[in-house]
C-alpha angles and dihedrals in degrees: 000000000000116000118235114253095222089241091106090061090049091054091046092053092048091050094051091047097049097041093048093053090234117140097207128062101211149341093287091060090047089052091049090051093050088046091055088046089057090050094244120143120251125234119244110285092023097091125077119249110288104063110148125190091340094304119110114229106250099217100058089096093060089065096057119107142037120317137190132201130168085271094058145265133318139162136223112202142156111261124213093277095047100260123141104244130194116212128180110174121201096155131208091020099045143348108199112198141159147147118262119229127188111251110177110293092349137069106225135197136187102222117218127188107231093191090061096046102277092303111174108255099181141280132284131194127198136202129172111245118183108308090339144064122249114213129191123192131206119190119224093253094049132086099196129066123237104272101218105030123189129280111227123202121215111255110231 
């Protein structure tokens, strides 16, 4: 019999985190956040993506949660290994996911469609703006980013 890859559990974890509106995937993530709140350094692998020169970017927490634009809803959460993960679930048609990385003033993600076998869908970049989150999309076949983007509001 074929051994499971573990990817199924990862997707299941992401679903439960994003659908529950919870920004952390497990007790380890909660402990890491508490450790940061106390001003204590994290061990390698404890910090979400975007650690630069040993200093955690201060604005990554502003990204966590469920967001809504005129195009739909998505979530940004910490996964079980402390990475910032983008999830936009349109099951059964598509499940768009990716891991965010810090790129200058933006957080950027290459978005793949898991339903279609991890086919690259495009790229998104995010930047906090006021109480919201501005996102810019770039389809696979384009070089330039969307100029205006969309302002998301946090879903309460």
